[in-house]
NUNUVO-603961 format. One line per field, with one value per residue (C-alpha): y, x, z. Coordinates in steps of 0.02 Angstrom, whole numbers, plus 50000, padded with zeros to 5 digits. Example, Ala and Ser with C-alpha at 12.3 -4.5 7.8 and 13.67 -1.06 7.14 Angstrom:
<pts>
v (49775/49947)
u (50615/50684)
w (50390/50357)
</pts>
This chain:
<pts>
v (55947/55905/55990/55889/55723/55769/55810/55644/55547/55633/55597/55411/55409/55501/55386/55217/55080/54972/54786/54646/54465/54357/54188/54068/54083/53973/54077/53967/53835/53660/53512/53374/53208/53070/52921/52774/52639/52510/52484/52522/52516/52669/52790/52969/53101/53264/53351/53313/53324/53160/53066/53082/52936/52817/52871/52733/52592/52461/52444/52284/52292/52162/52031/51977/51839/51677/51623/51784/51758/51912/51947/52035/52017/52143/52150/52233/52350/52521/52638/52781/52790/52743/52854/52862/53004/53054/53014/52852/52795/52672/52581/52556/52383/52389/52290/52277/52388/52237/52178/52348/52396/52531/52418/52275/52396/52462/52289/52231/52384/52340/52444/52535/52605/52515/52676/52752/52590/52598/52782/52750/52607/52716/52852/52723/52653/52827/52856/52718/52786/52882/52972/52948/52950/52804/52666/52502/52568/52464/52521/52480/52341/52435/52376/52520/52520/52675/52773/52763/52925/52857/52965/52806/52763/52763/52722/52635/52553/52369/52303/52135/52222/52311/52176/52064/52186/52268/52454/52567/52741/52864/53027/53097/53262/53351/53454/53522/53445/53271/53343/53455/53557/53456/53532/53466/53412/53548/53681/53637/53757/53639/53769/53779/53606/53467/53330/53352/53231/53141/53087/52944/52913/52724/52610/52440/52321/52194/52303/52452/52565/52726/52778/52889/52826/52952/52880/52946/53057/53048/53003/52841/52779/52643/52575/52568/52405/52450/52370/52431/52289/52333/52338/52158/52105/52187/52097/51931/51947/52006/51880/51726/51571/51668/51654/51795/51841/51924/52070/52065/51933/51901/51834/51775/51700/51530/51389/51396/51206/51155/51310/51285/51438/51478/51546/51680/51737/51876/51809/51644/51599/51571/51516/51623/51492/51606/51785/51784/51847/51739/51715/51735/51712/51876/51988/52050/52063/51948/52007/51994/51889/51818/51631/51575/51404/51353/51174/51119/51270/51379/51556/51699/51879/52025/52148/52288/52187/52111/52278/52381/52461/52415/52426/52254/52176/52284/52447/52555/52679/52780/52944/52905/52752/52667/52553/52411/52313/52173/52048/52059/51951/51837/51907/52087/52039/51950/52100/52217/52099/52086/52276/52296/52164/52253/52419/52345/52269/52434/52526/52403/52419/52609/52598/52480/52595/52744/52653/52601/52780/52839/52709/52761/52943/52901/52804/52950/53070/52961/52950/53139/53156/53034/53127/53294/53253/53101/52931/52983/53115/53058/52888/52971/53097/52961/52871/53031/53055/53204/53217/53352/53461/53446/53606/53679/53624/53444/53448/53513/53372/53247/53315/53445/53626/53663/53723/53885/53956/54051/54158/54243/54347/54370/54465/54422/54237/54178/54048/53964/53843/53744/53678/53517/53417/53292/53399/53382/53529/53567/53701/53790/53905/53999/53868/53715/53591/53594/53511/53393/53384/53258)
u (59448/59445/59276/59204/59264/59188/59020/59016/59055/58916/58795/58836/58807/58641/58572/58639/58504/58437/58468/58348/58404/58273/58350/58275/58350/58324/58222/58230/58337/58298/58353/58451/58357/58437/58510/58391/58447/58305/58307/58122/57957/57888/57846/57799/57932/57927/58024/57928/58085/58139/58001/58112/58215/58073/58066/58125/58093/57956/57802/57703/57515/57478/57348/57203/57243/57168/57140/57062/56896/56787/56708/56556/56436/56525/56714/56729/56876/56805/56943/56973/57162/57198/57151/57165/57270/57118/56932/56856/56676/56607/56442/56338/56265/56085/55940/55951/55828/55733/55702/55662/55482/55489/55574/55453/55305/55371/55412/55234/55157/55079/55146/55275/55401/55567/55665/55584/55617/55801/55812/55731/55851/56002/55939/55909/56085/56162/56087/56198/56362/56469/56629/56754/56940/56925/57040/56952/56794/56666/56512/56427/56323/56158/56056/55978/55827/55720/55830/56009/56056/56014/56108/56162/56275/56464/56611/56766/56926/56914/57047/57049/57122/57254/57316/57467/57543/57713/57722/57870/57866/57890/57854/57787/57692/57613/57457/57352/57196/57163/57097/57249/57324/57484/57658/57833/57908/58041/57906/57817/57816/57834/57765/57604/57538/57624/57506/57484/57421/57544/57512/57621/57633/57648/57684/57599/57743/57623/57516/57632/57486/57526/57406/57400/57403/57343/57353/57242/57387/57574/57556/57466/57592/57659/57481/57448/57432/57586/57752/57923/58002/58187/58150/58086/58231/58355/58281/58278/58458/58520/58435/58377/58481/58575/58582/58499/58497/58352/58403/58244/58132/57976/57819/57650/57716/57667/57760/57685/57698/57613/57528/57621/57697/57873/58009/58120/58259/58385/58553/58486/58533/58391/58406/58309/58254/58140/58084/57916/57737/57607/57419/57339/57160/57153/57239/57147/57309/57460/57593/57785/57867/58033/58024/58143/58189/58278/58293/58138/58032/57973/57905/57860/57907/57830/57943/57895/57936/58095/58175/58098/58225/58199/58274/58351/58510/58616/58543/58671/58622/58783/58761/58581/58506/58571/58432/58466/58342/58246/58341/58519/58632/58733/58898/58843/58779/58943/59043/58946/58970/59156/59172/59082/59193/59348/59278/59240/59415/59494/59388/59442/59625/59614/59532/59666/59801/59718/59712/59895/59947/59848/59933/60105/60062/60000/60158/60265/60158/60176/60362/60377/60266/60376/60532/60453/60378/60471/60405/60290/60186/60216/60132/59977/59965/59980/59835/59731/59739/59777/59838/59870/60025/60019/60045/59914/60021/60019/59832/59806/59914/59810/59632/59645/59587/59441/59272/59297/59395/59333/59471/59482/59629/59644/59796/59903/59854/59771/59632/59564/59421/59434/59267/59260/59113/59014/59036/59224/59318/59502/59558/59727/59821/59957/59974/59972/59827/59760/59588/59492/59301/59202)
w (52977/53162/53180/53034/53110/53278/53197/53102/53261/53356/53214/53220/53408/53395/53260/53327/53316/53459/53426/53474/53486/53399/53443/53571/53745/53897/54017/54173/54254/54188/54293/54209/54205/54307/54218/54215/54338/54324/54513/54539/54447/54361/54501/54548/54521/54619/54480/54318/54211/54292/54199/54046/54110/54059/53877/53761/53886/53885/53994/54017/54051/54183/54133/54242/54364/54301/54482/54545/54634/54626/54796/54721/54576/54463/54453/54285/54257/54214/54160/54040/54047/53865/53720/53531/53464/53359/53391/53326/53297/53424/53393/53548/53576/53519/53449/53259/53168/53101/53280/53354/53385/53250/53124/53149/53134/52969/52908/52943/52866/52698/52557/52663/52537/52540/52515/52670/52764/52716/52763/52933/52961/52924/53040/53175/53159/53167/53339/53408/53340/53464/53419/53561/53594/53717/53658/53608/53687/53780/53874/54038/53960/53939/53788/53694/53579/53578/53699/53636/53723/53894/54022/54113/53968/54001/53888/53955/53894/53853/53970/53882/53729/53834/53953/53926/53802/53785/53750/53716/53793/53650/53742/53906/53922/54069/54109/54251/54175/54107/53944/53921/53850/53874/53883/53866/54032/54024/54000/54162/54310/54458/54579/54481/54525/54624/54564/54376/54245/54132/53954/53894/53708/53692/53546/53549/53511/53434/53322/53302/53350/53445/53584/53737/53916/54046/54224/54363/54418/54440/54623/54578/54450/54565/54584/54396/54301/54200/54249/54194/54096/54129/54317/54311/54201/54322/54472/54381/54321/54491/54606/54512/54552/54687/54876/54972/55156/55251/55361/55465/55542/55438/55521/55458/55298/55230/55146/54971/54955/55117/55187/55350/55438/55379/55490/55412/55526/55488/55434/55364/55186/55060/54879/54753/54627/54524/54495/54407/54398/54488/54471/54642/54702/54798/54669/54514/54413/54409/54531/54530/54665/54719/54755/54892/54963/55123/55184/55088/55141/54997/55013/54897/54933/54839/54747/54867/55022/54951/54909/55050/55165/55346/55520/55531/55597/55483/55549/55637/55772/55764/55672/55627/55544/55389/55326/55206/55096/55179/55070/55005/54900/55013/54948/54982/55155/55197/55136/55250/55397/55358/55346/55512/55591/55528/55589/55761/55771/55721/55848/55983/55930/55940/56111/56176/56107/56191/56357/56338/56303/56454/56564/56501/56530/56707/56745/56688/56790/56946/56920/56915/57071/57167/57114/57159/57330/57391/57441/57586/57501/57322/57350/57426/57285/57152/57237/57235/57422/57533/57714/57841/57821/57630/57533/57417/57267/57330/57354/57177/57109/57209/57190/57054/57061/57180/57119/57213/57361/57514/57596/57767/57833/58022/58094/57942/57946/57784/57809/57650/57620/57459/57399/57298/57238/57344/57503/57510/57588/57622/57747/57736/57852/57761/57622/57737/57746/57924/57907/57793/57788/57687)
</pts>
């Protein structure tokens, strides 16, 4: 019976099956996206997974500035950043068939069959149809007649149909190439490419249409015409109708009412009466600014300058620099000043206490010296002085230990030279100071 059980056990071991887990497993470490804080505009992220923080939030496409003065003859916006999710037909601008040279020839031809005329017209019109994924396509303005496939032809986004529109970010994907294939952010190998393309899936909040937005690259996100709506709302809610304080002197800035030079000094209090976008003559798109007023002087500060960290009056040199934004809320500024004042007072208190303890310790030391050596030598030692006939112990209490000692023994008499700094020397014969050199 025992033999039979042993054989069955061996058989089970010999014929045991290999198991394979067929469930999905996470094969690499995936960083956790940071919580969205709305303290900056949409910007480049070194770790692509951090782009997830923008999903679900709104972007605003900046409109053209109504006051912009183009410096050249052609200031058109040629861009291909927006795409349909599936290709669409775009009809190139062209001369109608009836006005084309071929159409007019056929139309003037006596007895030319109408069915052939209609067929030629349809074929003609087809040559001007382009299938493209460019969103709301427009071309470079070339008029085509007999050469619709002119190699000079280019298709771009119509910015007029994109500007001044709110979009919700539905998804963000990533790829090495603009044309894809695109991957999920968590599938990206960050070591493969540190400047990939991003494809945003956006929902037009007006039309409900879903399109792709593919910026030039992640590194140029902050220069794009898209502005993060919650960032603007955060700045407006935080600073509008509040007092702010500059932490650094600002030069070459004009009073927006008079054009006169304005003087912005660190520590002054300015009233932020508005946070808004402004049409400017030298900017193609409207730009966001903080509008500040102080004693009748009004200035505008760009978002980048307002929130930029700088080395101003709040910068501390101890243990490295701690830079603060160029402008702060007055209450935050006052709190920092108060903390620094309390810190300085505490530092001074500790220094005074240290000095007091040192004085007490010195007084106790002098008292012991006087008791140990008497009035004559004790007073000299307390003053850090030495004199002839002092013992080596007295000299150590007065000057401290020497740097080194040179010894000579002649007929049982011990001669010592004690070397101190700054060419000071003491000479001893059998423990008694017999000469001083300095």
